[in-house]
C-alpha positions in Angstrom: -44.1 44.0 -63.3 -46.0 41.6 -60.9 -42.8 41.6 -58.8 -43.0 45.3 -57.9 -44.8 44.7 -54.5 -42.0 42.3 -53.6 -39.4 44.9 -54.5 -41.1 47.4 -52.3 -41.1 44.9 -49.4 -37.4 44.4 -49.9 -36.8 48.1 -49.9 -38.7 48.6 -46.7 -36.6 45.8 -45.1 -33.5 47.6 -46.4 -34.7 50.8 -44.7 -35.0 48.9 -41.4 -31.5 47.5 -42.0 -30.1 51.0 -42.7 -31.7 52.3 -39.5 -30.0 49.6 -37.5 -26.7 49.8 -39.3 -25.2 52.6 -37.2 -26.1 50.8 -33.9 -24.5 47.6 -35.3 -21.4 49.5 -36.2 -21.1 51.2 -32.8 -21.6 47.9 -31.0 -19.1 45.9 -33.1 -16.8 43.7 -31.1 -13.1 42.9 -31.6 -13.7 39.4 -32.8 -11.6 39.8 -35.9 -8.5 40.8 -33.9 -9.2 38.8 -30.7 -7.2 39.1 -27.5 -3.4 39.4 -27.4 -1.4 36.3 -27.9 0.7 35.0 -25.0 4.3 36.1 -25.2 7.1 33.8 -24.1 9.8 35.8 -22.2 13.1 34.3 -21.4 13.9 34.1 -17.7 16.3 37.0 -16.8 17.2 35.8 -13.3 20.2 33.5 -13.1 20.0 30.3 -11.1 22.3 30.7 -8.0 22.8 28.0 -5.4 25.5 27.9 -2.8 25.8 24.5 -1.3 25.3 24.5 2.4 28.2 23.1 4.5 27.5 20.8 7.3 30.0 19.1 9.6 29.5 15.3 9.3 28.6 13.6 12.6 31.6 11.8 14.2 32.8 10.2 17.4 34.1 13.6 18.7 30.7 15.2 18.8 30.2 14.3 22.5 33.5 15.9 23.3 32.5 19.0 21.4 29.3 19.1 23.4 31.2 18.7 26.7 33.5 21.6 25.7 30.5 23.8 24.8 28.8 23.0 28.1 32.0 23.8 30.0 32.4 27.1 28.2 28.8 27.9 29.0 29.6 27.4 32.7 32.7 29.6 32.3 30.9 32.3 30.5 27.5 32.7 32.2 27.0 36.3 31.0 24.6 37.0 28.0 25.7 38.7 24.8 27.3 42.0 25.7 25.4 44.2 23.3 26.1 47.5 25.1 29.8 46.7 25.5 30.2 45.8 21.8 28.2 48.8 20.8 30.5 51.1 22.8 33.5 49.3 21.5 32.4 49.8 17.9 31.3 53.3 18.1 33.4 54.9 20.9 36.3 52.6 21.9 37.7 55.2 24.3 34.6 55.0 26.4 35.0 51.3 27.1 36.1 50.7 30.8 38.4 47.9 31.8 36.2 46.9 34.7 33.3 46.3 32.3 35.4 44.0 30.2 36.7 42.2 33.3 33.2 41.9 34.6 32.0 40.3 31.4 35.1 38.1 31.2 34.8 37.1 34.9 34.9 33.4 34.1 38.0 33.7 32.0 39.6 35.8 34.8 39.0 33.0 37.2 40.6 30.6 34.8 43.5 33.0 34.4 43.9 33.0 38.2 43.9 29.3 38.3 46.5 29.2 35.5 48.7 31.6 37.5 48.4 29.5 40.6 49.2 26.5 38.6 52.3 28.2 37.2 53.4 29.1 40.7 52.4 26.2 42.9 53.3 23.3 40.6 56.9 24.4 40.0 57.3 25.3 43.7 56.0 22.0 44.8 58.2 20.2 42.4 61.3 22.1 43.7 60.4 21.4 47.3 60.0 17.7 46.5 63.4 17.6 44.8 65.1 19.3 47.7 63.4 17.1 50.1 64.4 14.0 48.2 68.0 15.1 48.2 67.9 14.9 52.0 66.5 11.4 51.9 63.9 11.5 54.7 61.2 13.2 52.6 59.0 10.9 50.7 61.5 8.0 50.4 61.1 6.1 53.7 60.6 2.4 53.1 57.3 1.0 54.1 57.5 -1.8 56.6 55.6 -4.9 55.8 52.2 -5.1 57.6 48.9 -6.7 57.0 47.2 -3.8 55.0 50.2 -3.1 52.8 48.9 -5.1 49.9 45.5 -3.4 50.0 47.1 0.1 50.1 49.5 -0.8 47.3 46.7 -2.1 45.1 44.6 0.9 45.7 47.4 3.3 44.8 48.2 1.3 41.7 44.6 1.4 40.6 44.4 5.2 41.0 47.7 5.6 39.3 46.5 3.4 36.4 43.3 5.4 36.2 45.0 8.8 36.1 47.5 7.4 33.6 44.7 6.2 31.5 42.9 9.6 31.7 46.2 11.3 30.7 46.7 8.8 27.8 43.1 9.5 26.6 43.7 13.2 26.9 47.0 13.1 24.9 45.5 10.8 22.2 42.3 13.0 22.0 44.5 16.1 21.8 46.5 14.7 18.9 43.2 13.6 17.2 41.6 17.0 17.6 44.8 18.7 16.5 44.7 16.5 13.4 41.0 17.3 12.9 41.8 21.0 13.1 44.4 20.5 10.5 42.1 18.6 8.3 39.3 21.1 8.6 41.5 24.1 8.0 42.2 23.3 4.3 38.6 22.9 3.1 37.6 25.9 5.3 40.3 28.0 3.7 39.2 27.0 0.2 35.6 27.7 1.0 36.2 31.4 1.6 37.0 32.3 -2.0 34.1 30.2 -3.2 31.8 32.0 -0.9 33.2 35.4 -1.8 32.8 34.5 -5.5 29.2 33.6 -5.0 28.4 36.8 -3.1 30.2 38.8 -5.8 28.1 37.1 -8.5 25.0 37.9 -6.4 25.9 41.6 -6.4 27.4 42.0 -9.9 24.7 40.0 -11.7 21.9 42.3 -10.6 22.6 45.1 -13.2 23.0 42.5 -15.9 19.7 40.8 -15.1 18.0 44.2 -15.0 19.5 45.0 -18.4 18.3 41.7 -19.7 14.8 42.5 -18.4 14.9 45.9 -20.2 16.1 44.3 -23.4 13.2 41.9 -23.6 10.9 44.9 -24.3 11.8 44.0 -27.9 9.4 41.0 -27.7 6.2 43.1 -27.5 7.8 45.5 -29.9 8.4 42.9 -32.6 4.9 41.4 -32.1 3.3 44.8 -32.5 5.4 45.6 -35.6 4.5 42.3 -37.1 0.8 43.0 -36.6 1.1 46.5 -37.9 2.1 45.0 -41.2 -1.4 43.6 -41.6 -3.5 46.2 -39.7 -4.3 48.3 -42.8 -5.7 45.3 -44.6 -7.6 44.2 -41.4 -9.1 47.7 -41.2 -10.2 47.7 -44.8 -11.6 44.1 -44.5 -13.5 45.0 -41.4 -15.1 48.1 -42.9 -16.0 46.1 -46.0 -17.4 43.2 -44.0 -19.6 45.4 -41.8 -20.9 47.6 -44.6 -21.2 45.0 -47.4 -24.7 43.8 -46.5 -26.1 47.3 -46.5 -24.3 48.4 -49.6 -25.0 45.2 -51.5 -28.7 45.6 -50.7 -28.9 49.2 -51.8 -27.0 48.4 -55.1 -29.3 45.4 -55.7 -32.3 47.7 -55.2 -30.9 50.2 -57.6 -30.3 47.5 -60.2 -33.8 46.1 -59.7 -35.3 49.6 -60.0 -33.3 50.3 -63.1 -34.7 47.1 -64.6 -38.3 48.2 -63.6 -37.7 51.6 -65.1 -36.7 50.0 -68.4 -39.8 47.8 -68.4 -42.1 50.6 -67.5 -40.7 52.9 -70.2 -41.0 50.1 -72.7 -44.6 49.6 -71.8 -45.4 53.3 -72.0 -43.8 53.5 -75.4 -45.7 50.4 -76.5 -48.9 51.8 -75.2 -48.5 55.0 -77.2 -47.4 53.2 -80.4 -50.3 50.7 -80.1 -52.8 53.5 -79.5 -51.6 55.3 -82.6 -51.8 52.1 -84.7 -55.3 51.4 -83.4 -56.4 54.9 -84.3 -55.0 54.5 -87.8 -56.5 51.1 -88.2 -59.8 52.4 -87.0 -59.7 55.2 -89.6 -59.1 52.6 -92.3 -61.7 50.1 -90.9 -64.6 52.5 -90.5 -65.4 53.1 -94.3 -65.1 49.4 -95.1 -67.5 48.5 -92.3 -69.9 51.2 -93.3 -69.9 50.1 -96.9 -70.6 46.5 -96.1 -73.4 47.6 -93.7 -75.1 49.7 -96.4 -74.8 47.1 -99.1 -76.2 44.4 -96.8 -79.1 46.5 -95.7 -80.0 47.0 -99.4 -79.8 43.3 -100.2 -81.6 42.0 -97.2 -84.5 44.5 -97.6 -85.3 43.3 -101.1 -88.8 41.7 -101.3 -87.4 38.6 -102.9 -85.1 37.9 -100.0 -86.6 35.0 -98.1 -85.9 34.6 -94.4 -83.7 37.6 -94.2 -85.4 39.3 -91.2 -82.9 38.0 -88.7 -79.9 38.8 -90.8 -81.3 42.2 -91.4 -81.3 42.9 -87.7 -77.6 41.8 -87.6 -76.8 44.0 -90.5 -78.2 47.0 -88.7 -75.7 46.3 -85.8 -72.7 46.1 -88.2 -70.9 49.2 -86.8 -67.5 49.9 -85.0 -67.6 49.4 -81.2 -64.4 50.9 -79.7 -63.3 54.4 -80.5 -59.6 54.6 -79.8 -59.5 58.3 -80.6 -61.0 58.8 -77.2 -58.1 57.2 -75.2 -56.0 59.6 -73.0 -52.8 61.0 -74.4 -49.4 59.9 -73.0 -47.4 62.4 -75.0 -46.4 64.5 -72.0 -45.1 61.5 -70.1 -43.2 60.3 -73.1 -41.7 63.7 -73.6 -40.4 63.7 -70.1 -39.0 60.2 -70.4 -37.4 60.9 -73.7 -34.0 59.2 -73.8 -34.6 57.3 -70.6 -32.9 55.2 -69.5 -29.7 57.0 -70.4 -27.5 55.0 -68.0 -26.8 51.3 -68.0 -27.8 50.3 -64.6 -26.2 46.9 -64.8 -22.8 48.3 -65.8 -23.1 51.0 -63.2 -24.0 48.6 -60.3 -21.2 46.3 -61.4 -18.7 49.2 -61.3 -19.9 50.3 -57.9 -19.6 46.8 -56.6 -16.0 46.7 -57.9 -15.3 50.0 -56.2 -16.7 48.8 -52.9 -14.9 45.5 -53.1 -11.6 47.3 -53.6 -12.0 49.0 -50.2 -9.4 46.8 -48.4 -6.8 47.7 -51.1 -7.9 51.3 -50.9 -7.5 51.3 -47.1 -4.0 49.9 -47.4 -3.0 52.7 -49.7 -4.6 55.4 -47.6 -3.1 54.2 -44.3 0.4 53.4 -45.5 2.0 56.7 -44.4 0.4 56.5 -40.9 1.5 52.9 -40.5 5.0 53.9 -41.4 5.0 56.6 -38.7 3.4 54.1 -36.2 6.3 51.7 -36.8 8.8 54.4 -35.9 6.9 55.1 -32.7 6.8 51.5 -31.7 10.5 50.9 -32.5 11.4 53.5 -29.8 12.1 52.3 -26.2 10.3 54.1 -23.4 12.5 56.6 -21.5 11.5 55.0 -18.2 12.8 51.6 -19.2 16.1 53.1 -20.2 16.6 54.3 -16.6 15.4 51.0 -15.0 19.0 49.8 -14.3 20.7 53.1 -13.4 17.9 54.2 -11.0 17.8 50.8 -9.2 18.7 51.2 -5.5 22.3 50.4 -4.6 23.4 50.6 -8.3 26.6 52.5 -7.3 26.9 50.5 -4.0 26.6 47.3 -5.9 29.5 48.1 -8.1 31.6 49.1 -5.1 30.6 46.0 -3.2 31.4 43.8 -6.2 34.8 45.4 -6.6 35.5 45.1 -2.9 34.4 41.4 -2.9 36.6 40.7 -5.9 39.6 42.4 -4.1 38.9 40.4 -1.0 38.7 37.2 -3.0 42.0 37.9 -4.8 43.8 39.1 -1.6 42.6 36.1 0.4 44.2 33.5 -1.8 47.9 34.2 -0.8 47.0 34.5 2.9 45.0 31.3 2.7 48.0 29.5 1.3 50.1 30.9 4.1 47.5 29.7 6.6 47.6 26.3 5.2 51.5 26.3 5.3 51.6 27.4 8.9 48.9 24.9 9.8 51.4 22.2 8.7 53.9 23.6 11.1 51.3 23.7 13.9 50.5 20.0 13.4 54.0 19.2 14.0 55.2 21.9 16.4 52.4 21.6 18.9 52.9 17.8 19.0 56.4 18.3 20.3 56.1 21.4 22.3 52.8 20.8 24.1 54.4 19.3 27.0 56.7 22.3 27.8 54.7 25.4 28.9 51.6 23.3 28.8 49.4 25.4 31.0 50.3 28.6 29.1 49.4 26.9 25.8 46.2 25.6 27.3 45.2 29.1 28.6 46.1 30.9 25.4 44.1 28.5 23.2 41.3 28.4 25.8 41.0 32.2 25.9 40.9 32.5 22.1 38.7 29.5 21.4 36.5 30.1 24.4 35.7 33.6 23.5 35.0 32.6 19.8 32.6 30.0 21.0 30.8 32.1 23.7 30.9 35.5 22.2 30.6 34.7 18.5 29.3 31.2 17.9 26.7 31.1 20.6 25.3 34.5 19.8 25.5 33.7 16.1 23.6 30.4 16.5 21.0 31.9 18.7 20.4 34.9 16.5 21.5 37.4 19.2 24.3 38.6 16.8 21.6 39.5 14.2 19.4 41.2 16.9 22.4 43.2 18.0 23.0 44.4 14.4 19.3 45.3 14.2 19.4 47.5 17.3 19.6 51.1 16.4 22.9 52.7 17.2 24.7 49.4 17.7 26.8 49.7 14.6 28.7 52.8 13.5 27.3 54.7 10.4 30.2 53.3 8.3 28.8 49.8 9.0 25.1 50.7 8.6 23.9 48.3 5.9 20.8 50.5 5.0 23.0 53.5 4.4 25.5 51.5 2.4 22.7 50.3 0.1 21.1 53.7 -0.1 17.8 52.5 1.5 15.3 54.8 3.0 14.2 52.4 5.8 16.4 50.5 8.3 17.0 47.0 7.2 16.4 44.2 9.7 19.4 41.8 9.4 17.6 39.0 11.2 14.5 39.3 9.0 16.6 39.6 5.9 18.5 36.5 6.9 15.3 34.6 7.5 13.8 35.7 4.2 17.0 34.9 2.3 16.9 31.4 3.9 13.5 31.0 2.4 14.7 32.0 -1.1 13.2 35.5 -1.2 14.5 38.0 -3.7 16.4 41.1 -2.8 13.3 43.2 -3.7 11.5 41.7 -0.7 14.4 41.5 1.6 15.6 45.1 1.1 12.0 46.4 1.0 12.9 48.3 -2.2 9.3 49.3 -2.8 9.9 52.1 -0.3 13.0 53.4 -1.9 12.5 52.5 -5.6 9.3 53.3 -7.5 9.2 50.4 -9.8 5.8 51.4 -11.2 7.3 54.7 -12.3 9.9 52.9 -14.4 7.2 50.6 -15.7 4.9 53.5 -16.7 4.8 53.4 -20.5 1.7 55.7 -20.7 3.7 58.3 -22.6 4.8 55.6 -25.0 1.3 54.2 -25.5 -0.1 57.7 -25.8 2.1 58.4 -28.8 1.0 55.1 -30.2 -2.6 56.0 -29.7 -2.1 59.4 -31.1 -0.7 58.0 -34.3 -3.4 55.3 -34.5 -6.1 58.0 -34.5 -4.5 59.5 -37.6 -5.7 56.5 -39.6 -8.4 57.5 -42.1 -10.2 55.7 -44.9 -12.0 57.8 -47.5 -15.1 56.2 -49.1 -16.4 59.3 -50.8 -15.6 57.8 -54.2 -18.3 55.2 -53.7 -21.2 56.9 -55.5 -23.8 54.1 -55.4 -25.7 56.0 -58.2 -24.1 57.6 -61.2 -25.4 61.1 -62.3 -27.0 59.7 -65.4 -28.8 57.0 -63.4 -29.9 59.6 -61.0 -31.3 61.7 -63.8 -33.1 58.7 -65.2 -34.8 58.0 -61.9 -35.6 61.7 -61.4 -37.1 61.8 -64.9 -39.3 58.8 -64.0 -40.2 60.5 -60.7 -41.4 63.6 -62.5 -42.9 62.0 -65.6 -46.4 61.7 -64.2 -46.7 58.1 -65.4 -48.8 57.3 -62.4 -51.2 60.2 -63.3 -52.2 58.7 -66.7 -55.9 57.9 -66.8 -55.6 54.2 -67.4 -59.3 53.5 -67.0 -60.0 55.5 -70.1 -57.9 52.9 -72.0 -59.7 50.1 -70.4 -63.1 51.4 -71.3 -62.3 51.3 -75.0 -60.4 48.0 -74.7 -63.4 46.3 -73.2 -65.5 47.3 -76.2 -65.4 45.1 -79.3 -63.8 46.4 -82.4 -67.1 45.8 -84.3 -70.3 45.4 -82.4 -71.2 42.0 -83.9 -69.2 39.0 -84.9 -68.4 39.5 -88.6 -67.6 35.8 -89.0 -71.0 34.6 -87.8 -72.7 37.2 -90.0 -70.7 35.9 -93.0 -71.8 32.3 -92.2 -75.4 33.4 -91.9 -75.2 35.2 -95.3 -73.8 32.1 -96.9 -76.7 30.1 -95.5 -79.2 32.6 -96.8 -77.6 32.5 -100.2 -78.4 28.8 -100.5 -82.0 29.2 -99.6 -82.7 32.0 -102.1 -84.6 31.3 -105.2 -83.2 34.4 -106.9 -79.9 33.4 -108.3 -78.7 37.0 -108.6 -79.5 37.7 -104.9 -77.9 34.5 -103.9 -74.7 35.4 -105.7 -74.7 38.9 -104.2 -75.2 37.5 -100.7 -72.4 35.0 -101.3 -70.1 37.8 -102.5 -71.0 39.9 -99.4 -70.2 37.0 -97.1 -66.8 36.6 -98.8 -66.1 40.3 -98.4 -66.9 40.2 -94.7 -64.5 37.3 -94.3 -61.8 39.2 -96.1 -62.5 42.3 -93.8 -62.2 40.1 -90.8 -58.9 38.5 -91.9 -57.2 41.6 -93.2 -58.3 44.3 -90.7 -60.3 43.0 -87.8 -57.8 40.5 -86.6 -55.0 43.1 -86.7 -57.0 45.5 -84.7 -57.8 42.8 -82.1 -54.2 41.9 -81.7 -53.3 45.6 -81.2 -56.1 45.8 -78.6 -54.7 42.8 -76.8 -51.2 44.4 -76.8 -52.6 47.6 -75.6 -54.5 45.8 -72.8 -51.2 44.2 -71.6 -49.4 47.5 -71.5 -52.3 49.3 -69.8 -52.7 46.7 -67.1 -48.9 46.6 -66.5 -48.6 50.4 -66.2 -51.8 50.7 -64.2 -50.6 48.3 -61.6 -47.0 49.3 -61.4 -46.9 53.0 -62.0 -48.0 54.1 -58.5 -45.7 51.7 -56.7 -42.9 52.5 -59.1 -43.0 56.2 -58.1 -42.9 55.2 -54.4 -40.0 52.9 -55.1 -38.1 55.5 -57.0 -38.5 58.1 -54.2 -37.5 55.5 -51.6 -34.4 54.3 -53.5 -33.3 57.9 -54.2 -33.7 58.8 -50.5 -31.8 55.7 -49.3 -29.0 56.2 -51.8 -28.7 59.8 -50.7 -28.8 58.9 -47.0 -26.3 56.0 -47.4 -24.0 58.2 -49.5 -24.0 60.8 -46.7 -23.7 58.3 -43.9 -21.0 56.0 -45.3 -18.1 58.2 -44.3 -19.4 58.5 -40.8 -20.0 54.8 -40.5 -16.6 54.0 -42.0 -15.0 56.5 -39.5 -16.8 54.8 -36.6 -15.8 51.4 -37.7 -12.2 52.6 -38.2 -12.3 54.1 -34.7 -13.6 50.9 -33.2 -11.1 48.8 -35.1 -8.2 51.0 -34.0 -9.4 50.8 -30.4 -9.5 47.0 -30.7 -6.1 47.0 -32.2 -4.8 49.3 -29.5 -6.3 47.1 -26.8 -4.7 44.1 -28.4 -1.3 45.7 -28.7 -1.5 47.1 -25.1 -2.1 43.5 -24.1 1.5 42.7 -25.2 3.0 45.6 -23.3 0.9 44.8 -20.3 2.2 41.2 -20.4 5.8 42.7 -20.5 5.1 45.0 -17.6 3.6 42.2 -15.5 6.5 39.9 -16.3 9.0 42.6 -15.4 7.2 43.3 -12.1 7.2 39.6 -11.2 10.8 39.1 -12.4 12.2 42.1 -10.5 10.2 41.6 -7.2 10.3 37.8 -7.0 13.1 36.3 -9.1 16.0 38.6 -9.8 18.8 38.5 -7.2 17.5 35.8 -4.9 19.6 36.1 -1.8 19.8 32.4 -0.9 23.6 32.5 -1.3 23.8 35.3 1.3 22.0 33.3 4.0 23.9 30.2 3.0 27.1 32.1 3.2 26.3 33.3 6.7 25.4 29.7 7.7 28.5 28.4 6.1 30.6 31.0 7.8 29.2 29.9 11.1 29.7 26.2 10.3 33.3 26.9 9.2 34.2 29.1 12.1 32.3 27.3 14.8 31.8 23.7 13.8 34.9 23.0 11.7 37.5 25.2 13.4 36.4 26.4 16.8 35.1 23.0 18.0 38.3 21.0 17.2 40.4 23.9 18.5 38.5 24.1 21.8 38.5 20.3 22.1 42.3 20.5 21.6 43.0 22.9 24.5 40.4 21.1 26.6 42.3 17.8 26.2 45.6 19.6 27.0 43.9 21.2 30.0 42.7 18.0 31.4 46.2 16.5 30.8 47.8 19.4 32.6 45.4 19.1 35.6 45.4 15.3 35.8 49.2 15.4 35.7 49.3 16.6 39.3 47.4 13.6 40.8 49.3 11.3 38.5 52.6 12.5 39.9 51.3 12.2 43.5 50.0 8.7 42.9 53.3 7.7 41.2 55.3 8.9 44.1 53.1 7.2 46.6 53.0 4.0 44.7 56.8 3.9 44.3 57.3 3.7 48.1 55.7 0.3 48.0 58.3 -1.0 45.5 61.4 -0.1 47.6 63.4 -3.1 49.1 61.4 -4.3 52.2 63.6 -4.6 55.3 63.2 -7.4 57.8 62.5 -6.6 61.4 65.7 -8.3 62.7 68.0 -7.6 59.8 70.3 -4.7 59.7 70.1 -2.0 57.3 71.6 -3.0 54.0 73.2 -0.9 51.4 70.0 -0.9 49.5 68.6 1.3 52.2 70.8 4.1 50.8 69.1 3.7 47.4 65.6 4.6 48.0 64.7 5.0 44.3 66.1 1.7 43.1 63.3 -0.6 42.0 64.2 -4.3 42.7 63.2 -7.2 40.7 59.8 -8.7 41.3 61.2 -12.0 42.5 62.9 -10.4 45.5 59.6 -9.2 46.8 58.0 -10.8 49.8 54.4 -10.3 49.8 
């Protein structure tokens, strides 16, 4: 029992641990679960790329630039925003003078064309009539000194105008061929562009549906972790409580062992006391008989040198009186049958019960986990409406259908365009020389207006600014209304953003007309999950820590009064000798006296008495001494341990009672903390999904790069690939038409120098009557 103070110290440390256990449980972290793992979502946005079209640089670029500068001089007026606005919204309100005022440059060109149509044929008719009468324009030049210089000059101008006409004709054929070459690829590019735009519109619902379907990733992850959450909860409760429970059970086991030792010592003390009392009763007559007989022998006159032995014989009496020791019957009566319980078996059983807590938690939470899985397997109502509620959902389907119809309808017409284009490469080549000026003006009026009204404003951005001006477009063409947007959409800003690769979310400013966060709000879904998680319960009431029998044993020890026994009363008698003198020394002294006696009879009697004392010592005194030593051991053990044992018993009973009452509360708090950690972890998966959806919808889905590229490609096709060659064609025809007049004049003037040259003295020959006959060169006199 020397370890009892150490046991008390352990129990006091256990008390401190128990006091801090609740705080430790409340402050437990989520280290067992850890943060949510990173989920890998598949990109929902499709990669779209419409290749930009660019007209390759060529030798005709300077010509195209010249034509554009000429058209800029013809049309000096800015973009007619108000006129176009009135034409689109109220065509009847458009006044002819406003159109003429805007088309003033073209009106001037039309006047010039009319004058050309009148003056040139009239001049030609007059020339023909005049030539029929011979004097007009056909008089032969007489030879003079400056004639060669004049003829050379006229020939140079004629050659120059002819060269200009030749260049114009060749360039006209080249631009006509270039128009033909560009028409085919341009016609094929239209279905491709429409198909790309249709994909841009029609793929948005599919991409949103793909986004909504990937909610299954966090669902599957949560369902997988739910399969192990019950075991995790049980293990966490076991881990956080095991040190406290193990310490209490170890204290119970140690106290049970101490109880067993103390009861054994108490029973040994009682049995030894009884034996000592019985031995004392048997020893007292024998000692008394030896004392009386020795006194008689040693007092005889014939006994020589017996004075010292006589003094010893007088002291031959019993020392300790064990009939005076306190009684322990009452304590033994209260401890009768103690210990009834097997503390080692009980502690082993309680340890097994506590170690089975994870399995017990699995069984107790199985039904709740099953309901949790049902809740997790559902899809939030808000996500189900993510696609249907997206702005322009109905408009997107209409636009996709319209674009598909346009694509299908455009193919036959494009084939016809290509077929008629073959005729125009041929027909214009043969017919351009007939009504040349009408052809020039018709093509000029069409191509010029395309360049100045459409291409120039398109390239400068005025066309987009016009579309952005409120009231410029009729309501049937309002893009914001067609898409169901709450705010007016800036076409220019949308074009610029699309060119930079922005998504439709940014371009259409859908955050004002579509509450994405509302459809990403899964709070109702998570609330159900949290509600089901709070139904998790783990019952630890079957963990007794102390069986009823063991509790009765400890309570019996507590009320036994073992600490109240007067152990000093035992020690007083134990400290006394069994006999006041040493019987062995007295026997030796008697043997020595017997040898010195002259009286043989006395010597024999002394020798016999010495032998009797030796026999008394061996047979009774040694047994009594051993019993005294045994009694001394039990008394000292009980005297030192009994007071502390009572304190230990009270402390362990209090701790066990307290722990038994607090275990359900602690287990509940640990369970709550664990469920909160689990909920935080699982919410991390759903938060990842929500953040991914927000980024995917607002930044990646439906990038409108094809839209801006389609607009750019449309401008390149219409302006760079079609309008520029077209305008260059009429420009070349125009310069041919206007340079034709000086060419005719120079040809007529030059021809006069190639008539037969008359001599001053010669008469008029027959050749004079043939003014248009060109003689051979050899007949010329220069």
